[in-house]
Steps between C-alpha positions, in 0.01 A plus 500: 500500500511867463437720813561866578622384846529176702461438868781393729358360818705409792391188687641389835361201694209477266403869583502792268787732608534773241363604151636691217432570138792503255415691186646390172732750317322650200594333169729259690456138629665554841373676815822671555695746292717763671289811536176334372372247758229555745384307806196581710474342847155470646314360793424141444129567545489687165634200314236316301378176680572285197869609501531411872331176453745407221804599700396300801405192292844515333699499804315265734646180344856636544487596864472783747814705395535849360393521145448769239230396252455678161145494366325652212130570508279462210127438468453488869755213540852503652770327297822407693799509288778502751565403861816646634638307801762770578316823458694821564313721747762756573370861483561628151621167367326244282621191324533592143 
């Protein structure tokens, strides 16, 4: 599913902890290329409700740990395509 960006939402104890948008590198399939990637962090209240609902629904059966959930948004729906059970949350570092 093509997207200009995807959401990375941090979930801890079934609560939204952080939100970011990873932009795809132009003419490339990855989000990261040295010198070409972009990440926006934003307040969780700016994330579309359908994205947050998809994130929480994806993690509830797993447990109350720390998760980084990747979601693409299309046609007012959130599509989960990855749940990371060991997300990196260090400043300036992301799991690539």
